[in-house]
Backbone bond lengths (Angstrom), bond angles and torsions (degrees), N, CA, C in turn:
res aa  C-N    CA-C-N  psi(-1)  N-CA   C-N-CA  omega(-1)  CA-C   N-CA-C  phi
1 M - - - 1.409 - - 1.414 107.40 -
2 T 1.403 120.95 145.97 1.445 122.63 178.57 1.566 111.08 -73.36
3 A 1.309 112.37 153.25 1.479 112.52 -175.25 1.538 112.45 -60.80
4 S 1.330 118.60 -36.26 1.488 121.80 -179.07 1.520 107.71 -59.05
5 I 1.258 121.31 -41.37 1.532 124.00 -179.14 1.521 104.27 -69.49
6 L 1.246 121.69 -49.18 1.443 121.59 -176.01 1.535 112.74 -61.57
7 Q 1.266 120.28 -32.25 1.413 125.67 -176.51 1.581 118.45 -88.51
8 D 1.289 112.84 -9.16 1.430 116.33 -170.48 1.552 114.82 -86.97
9 E 1.298 114.61 162.63 1.489 119.56 -178.20 1.570 111.69 -66.25
10 K 1.209 120.89 -27.48 1.441 127.42 -178.72 1.538 106.50 -63.41
11 L 1.324 116.09 -47.31 1.547 116.24 -179.73 1.518 107.84 -65.55
12 M 1.304 120.73 -34.10 1.558 113.24 177.58 1.501 112.78 -69.14
13 E 1.321 115.64 -35.66 1.467 115.26 172.69 1.501 115.28 -61.82
14 L 1.434 114.69 -37.04 1.453 114.24 176.63 1.430 110.83 -69.86
15 K 1.317 119.83 -40.94 1.446 119.56 178.21 1.538 112.83 -56.80
16 N 1.365 114.80 -39.85 1.515 118.81 173.18 1.490 112.46 -59.17
17 T 1.389 117.28 -40.87 1.445 118.48 174.67 1.477 117.10 -65.43
18 I 1.348 111.75 -39.96 1.516 113.04 175.73 1.433 112.13 -63.82
19 D 1.442 119.38 -43.16 1.458 120.36 179.18 1.537 106.91 -59.79
20 E 1.259 122.81 -40.57 1.479 124.42 -178.40 1.515 113.13 -60.49
21 F 1.362 116.64 -43.14 1.483 119.09 -171.69 1.442 115.70 -106.81
22 K 1.352 121.50 -2.27 1.494 120.51 -169.55 1.520 109.53 -70.56
23 D 1.274 118.93 -30.40 1.520 120.88 179.50 1.510 115.68 -93.07
24 K 1.353 113.47 5.24 1.502 116.58 177.81 1.553 106.41 -102.36
25 E 1.361 110.94 158.54 1.484 118.31 177.63 1.643 111.79 -64.20
26 G 1.273 115.48 134.49 1.434 121.91 -179.36 1.560 114.80 63.47
27 P 1.346 117.84 58.85 1.433 119.06 -174.66 1.521 114.72 -80.09
28 L 1.308 115.08 -19.09 1.473 116.15 -169.43 1.491 118.18 -66.41
29 M 1.341 117.48 -41.71 1.371 120.13 -176.83 1.535 114.90 -66.14
30 P 1.326 118.10 -45.71 1.584 119.35 176.24 1.591 106.54 -62.33
31 I 1.250 120.73 -39.49 1.452 123.61 -173.82 1.512 105.34 -65.40
32 M 1.307 118.58 -48.34 1.465 124.07 -175.01 1.614 106.95 -66.57
33 H 1.291 116.16 -42.00 1.452 114.15 175.98 1.486 114.92 -58.44
34 K 1.282 112.82 -45.48 1.497 119.43 177.78 1.571 110.85 -59.42
35 A 1.263 114.45 -40.60 1.542 121.28 -177.89 1.544 105.40 -66.90
36 Q 1.247 119.92 -45.72 1.527 121.34 178.80 1.535 109.77 -65.98
37 E 1.339 116.64 -43.14 1.485 118.87 175.68 1.509 112.34 -56.39
38 L 1.356 119.02 -39.55 1.432 122.95 178.36 1.446 117.43 -72.29
39 Y 1.341 116.20 -40.45 1.523 124.97 -172.62 1.535 111.55 -98.95
40 G 1.317 114.98 -22.03 1.478 119.26 -168.76 1.458 117.03 79.63
41 Y 1.216 117.88 -3.51 1.544 126.84 172.76 1.477 105.79 -170.93
42 L 1.378 117.15 -179.78 1.377 126.74 -175.95 1.620 112.87 -105.47
43 P 1.352 119.05 76.27 1.487 114.69 -178.58 1.577 108.72 -64.04
44 V 1.389 111.94 152.62 1.416 115.04 -179.00 1.484 111.67 -56.32
45 E 1.260 121.49 -37.27 1.458 122.45 178.49 1.544 114.40 -55.08
46 V 1.379 114.74 -38.28 1.450 122.77 178.93 1.534 106.98 -70.20
47 Q 1.356 116.99 -45.38 1.410 120.73 173.87 1.543 116.35 -50.59
48 E 1.287 108.52 -46.02 1.486 115.03 -177.29 1.525 108.78 -67.29
49 Y 1.304 116.58 -43.96 1.474 121.28 174.46 1.544 115.73 -51.82
50 I 1.357 112.06 -51.36 1.505 118.04 175.12 1.437 111.78 -57.75
51 A 1.366 118.13 -46.72 1.488 122.46 -176.69 1.546 108.81 -61.17
52 K 1.343 118.66 -45.79 1.396 119.47 178.55 1.544 114.27 -64.43
53 A 1.396 116.56 -37.74 1.457 122.28 -174.57 1.597 106.47 -70.71
54 L 1.291 116.97 -32.54 1.518 120.20 -176.69 1.541 111.06 -97.22
55 D 1.330 116.35 -5.06 1.482 121.46 -179.15 1.492 110.36 57.68
56 I 1.365 115.54 50.30 1.431 119.57 176.73 1.551 105.60 -133.37
57 P 1.339 112.38 158.14 1.567 118.60 -179.83 1.622 108.59 -60.64
58 L 1.337 107.45 139.62 1.504 116.85 171.52 1.581 109.12 -53.53
59 S 1.377 118.46 -33.86 1.398 119.02 -179.04 1.537 112.38 -65.82
60 D 1.215 120.84 -21.29 1.528 126.41 174.41 1.483 109.31 -64.63
61 I 1.367 114.75 -50.65 1.419 124.31 -177.20 1.543 105.85 -63.45
62 Y 1.246 119.59 -55.16 1.519 128.64 174.30 1.597 111.97 -43.73
63 G 1.338 109.90 -53.09 1.447 115.80 -177.10 1.581 112.91 -61.38
64 V 1.323 117.35 -43.35 1.380 124.25 175.31 1.538 109.81 -61.78
65 A 1.299 118.08 -49.69 1.417 123.11 -178.78 1.597 113.00 -61.93
66 T 1.226 118.79 -35.36 1.446 119.61 176.80 1.467 117.68 -89.44
67 F 1.361 120.20 -11.74 1.380 125.39 178.15 1.526 108.47 -84.40
68 Y 1.322 120.97 -49.00 1.485 126.11 -175.74 1.507 114.06 -86.96
69 S 1.294 118.70 122.63 1.484 123.07 -167.11 1.586 111.93 -68.33
70 Q 1.381 112.21 -15.58 1.469 114.28 -178.98 1.523 113.22 -78.60
71 F 1.305 115.06 -5.09 1.491 121.04 179.76 1.515 106.53 -102.12
72 T 1.421 116.20 146.37 1.419 120.93 174.24 1.455 109.79 -139.78
73 L 1.320 115.19 144.58 1.487 123.00 -173.68 1.584 109.13 -101.46
74 K 1.329 113.29 -3.20 1.453 120.15 174.74 1.389 117.87 -113.26
75 P 1.344 122.01 146.84 1.471 119.99 174.73 1.475 112.18 -55.56
76 Q 1.351 115.47 136.39 1.570 119.32 175.34 1.453 109.52 -100.37
77 G 1.299 115.40 169.53 1.488 124.60 175.45 1.449 107.26 -78.70
78 K 1.421 108.49 164.24 1.520 115.19 175.20 1.499 109.54 -59.59
79 N 1.329 117.03 -32.06 1.460 123.11 -173.58 1.521 113.31 -121.27
80 T 1.309 120.58 98.53 1.448 124.68 -179.02 1.474 114.55 -86.15
81 I 1.286 114.36 117.12 1.505 120.26 -178.13 1.531 110.27 -98.86
82 G 1.258 117.81 119.38 1.459 120.89 178.21 1.492 106.80 -110.37
83 V 1.367 118.41 122.82 1.415 121.06 175.49 1.536 111.37 -106.38
84 C 1.317 115.92 116.02 1.484 120.82 -176.11 1.506 108.45 -63.73
85 M 1.289 115.06 129.03 1.482 123.00 176.43 1.507 109.57 -121.41
86 G 1.334 117.37 19.94 1.449 124.36 172.85 1.502 109.76 -60.76
87 T 1.249 116.75 170.14 1.509 121.72 -178.59 1.492 113.06 -57.11
88 A 1.189 119.43 -57.96 1.526 121.89 -178.87 1.535 111.24 -54.02
89 C 1.355 115.13 -47.31 1.489 115.04 -175.81 1.577 109.30 -70.69
90 Y 1.345 113.88 -37.31 1.409 117.52 -177.34 1.517 109.38 -62.53
91 V 1.240 118.90 -46.95 1.501 125.97 -176.82 1.600 106.27 -59.88
92 K 1.314 113.55 -39.07 1.482 116.98 178.97 1.475 118.09 -86.97
93 G 1.327 118.74 8.93 1.427 119.85 166.02 1.529 114.90 110.87
94 S 1.355 116.96 25.65 1.468 117.41 -177.07 1.554 112.54 -65.66
95 Q 1.425 117.25 -25.67 1.441 119.38 -176.41 1.430 109.30 -67.44
96 A 1.366 119.09 -38.52 1.483 124.53 175.32 1.459 111.42 -64.83
97 I 1.210 117.10 -33.65 1.553 121.73 179.12 1.484 106.54 -73.70
98 L 1.371 121.38 -40.98 1.496 121.25 174.71 1.433 110.05 -63.18
99 D 1.307 121.46 -45.01 1.439 124.01 -179.40 1.584 112.56 -58.70
100 E 1.345 112.67 -38.05 1.497 114.21 179.37 1.521 111.00 -69.82
101 I 1.349 115.89 -37.28 1.573 120.60 179.76 1.483 104.18 -65.42
102 V 1.248 116.90 -42.29 1.618 115.30 -177.93 1.498 107.74 -60.53
103 R 1.317 117.76 -43.35 1.483 122.68 -179.33 1.527 111.12 -59.48
104 E 1.344 109.80 -44.66 1.471 117.90 -169.04 1.528 111.52 -73.73
105 I 1.327 118.60 -35.24 1.485 121.46 -178.98 1.413 116.57 -114.17
106 D 1.372 116.88 2.23 1.493 121.86 177.06 1.499 114.71 54.61
107 L 1.287 115.22 45.65 1.481 120.46 179.33 1.572 104.50 -135.14
108 K 1.330 115.24 145.54 1.442 122.58 163.89 1.498 114.45 -91.90
109 P 1.400 116.29 155.81 1.461 114.18 179.64 1.557 113.45 -53.98
110 G 1.288 114.83 140.45 1.423 117.51 -179.11 1.584 110.64 96.82
111 E 1.336 121.15 -13.29 1.394 125.65 -170.87 1.448 111.92 -95.81
112 T 1.315 121.21 154.07 1.524 128.61 169.30 1.489 109.65 -120.44
113 S 1.299 117.55 134.32 1.396 121.87 176.11 1.437 114.70 -59.39
114 D 1.325 116.92 152.37 1.473 122.17 -175.66 1.592 111.18 -61.82
115 D 1.330 116.91 -29.95 1.473 120.39 175.89 1.497 116.86 -88.41
116 F 1.389 114.48 7.53 1.451 124.83 179.01 1.460 112.29 55.07
117 N 1.329 116.82 29.21 1.551 118.91 173.11 1.567 108.17 -81.24
118 F 1.252 118.29 -42.41 1.489 120.09 -170.77 1.523 108.16 -129.05
119 T 1.414 109.67 141.09 1.513 123.14 167.79 1.562 102.53 -122.33
120 L 1.338 120.21 134.57 1.449 123.46 178.04 1.451 107.80 -114.35
121 N 1.275 118.48 130.18 1.496 125.37 174.96 1.491 112.82 -131.95
122 A 1.314 115.79 138.85 1.421 119.95 169.30 1.458 106.72 -97.68
123 T 1.366 117.95 122.08 1.457 124.02 -166.42 1.547 111.21 -115.37
124 R 1.241 113.74 163.55 1.501 118.87 167.75 1.437 114.80 -74.63
125 C 1.196 127.03 -169.00 1.429 126.45 -174.06 1.645 111.24 -57.20
126 L 1.339 106.88 134.62 1.508 115.56 179.83 1.555 110.66 -93.30
127 G 1.340 117.91 -7.24 1.369 121.23 178.66 1.543 117.80 83.12
128 A 1.343 110.69 20.31 1.572 116.13 179.47 1.515 102.68 -126.54
129 C 1.258 121.00 57.24 1.419 123.12 -172.19 1.576 111.35 -66.91
130 G 1.287 110.26 -32.91 1.549 113.75 178.61 1.462 115.87 -63.98
131 L 1.435 114.47 -18.53 1.449 119.22 174.00 1.486 118.25 -97.75
132 A 1.319 119.50 13.41 1.459 125.10 -168.02 1.486 109.02 -58.92
133 P 1.323 117.01 143.94 1.491 127.85 -2.21 1.597 104.51 -84.43
134 V 1.346 107.21 151.43 1.529 116.87 -172.10 1.527 111.27 -130.13
135 I 1.315 112.13 143.55 1.523 121.21 170.33 1.411 108.98 -130.97
136 M 1.351 114.10 151.56 1.506 119.83 172.52 1.503 107.88 -121.67
137 I 1.232 115.31 132.33 1.459 123.99 170.75 1.520 109.11 -112.54
138 N 1.223 120.12 109.11 1.477 123.33 -168.46 1.450 108.29 58.80
139 D 1.292 117.36 -116.81 1.468 122.37 176.91 1.451 118.44 -102.91
140 D 1.422 114.37 6.52 1.419 122.09 -172.30 1.535 108.06 -93.55
141 V 1.279 121.21 132.42 1.423 123.99 -178.73 1.497 111.42 -110.13
142 Y 1.393 114.85 127.76 1.425 117.35 175.81 1.518 109.82 -120.12
143 G 1.312 116.81 130.41 1.455 120.97 -177.03 1.504 114.82 -129.12
144 R 1.258 116.15 174.85 1.492 132.04 -176.10 1.482 105.16 49.46
145 L 1.250 121.41 48.23 1.458 128.31 -177.53 1.469 116.57 -80.97
146 V 1.345 113.88 150.43 1.444 122.79 171.09 1.507 106.08 -125.31
147 P 1.340 123.95 154.40 1.450 123.49 -176.77 1.579 113.86 -53.77
148 S 1.254 119.69 -30.41 1.473 118.24 176.93 1.422 116.66 -71.69
149 D 1.277 117.76 -12.89 1.514 120.16 172.79 1.549 114.59 -76.43
150 I 1.305 115.04 -16.66 1.384 115.94 -172.77 1.568 120.65 -71.03
151 K 1.265 115.94 -36.30 1.426 120.00 176.50 1.556 113.94 -60.85
152 G 1.312 118.84 -41.19 1.392 121.75 176.21 1.495 111.41 -68.17
153 I 1.301 120.68 -42.97 1.403 118.96 -178.33 1.609 112.43 -67.83
154 I 1.374 114.97 -42.86 1.518 119.05 175.51 1.469 111.38 -58.39
155 S 1.400 117.72 -33.75 1.405 117.77 -175.24 1.585 114.09 -66.35
156 K 1.235 115.55 -24.27 1.500 126.17 -177.42 1.680 105.79 -68.33
157 Y 1.308 113.80 -19.70 1.495 117.19 -170.17 1.557 109.99 -117.04
158 R 1.275 114.74 4.59 1.477 115.29 178.09 1.466 112.81 -74.73
159 T 1.300 117.20 141.20 1.452 123.59 179.54 1.531 109.40 -69.82
160 K 1.303 112.95 125.14 1.470 119.97 -174.54 1.442 107.38 -79.26
């Protein structure tokens, strides 16, 4: 691990979380959630730290991180945009919404902007089918969208 990661407050908080959960059943998920909350993603150095602290193979950490969609191995933008592509949203026009977001922020699904302001993801069901089509930006839900809504919504999240 790099010296800056080893010396920072985030690592101390992660260590405290590991100490809290390591002797409990199923400690890996809450520890990985905390690590991602702290770092915004799961860098390999953090995965190695967790593996060593729990005395488990790094491949176990990587396997969990790549299996569950809530974990990411790449740095994410400050504003994560999730476009629901579930059946209800798709039928009601989510592809047109996604296409408009792609035009507005010049990213494809799975990409993060160079300034780390936006990450764009095409997601499965967001659980708001009655509001289809739906997007989430961070914790904010926007529903019953049409493509012309996108520019105004995105403008709220642009870095000033």
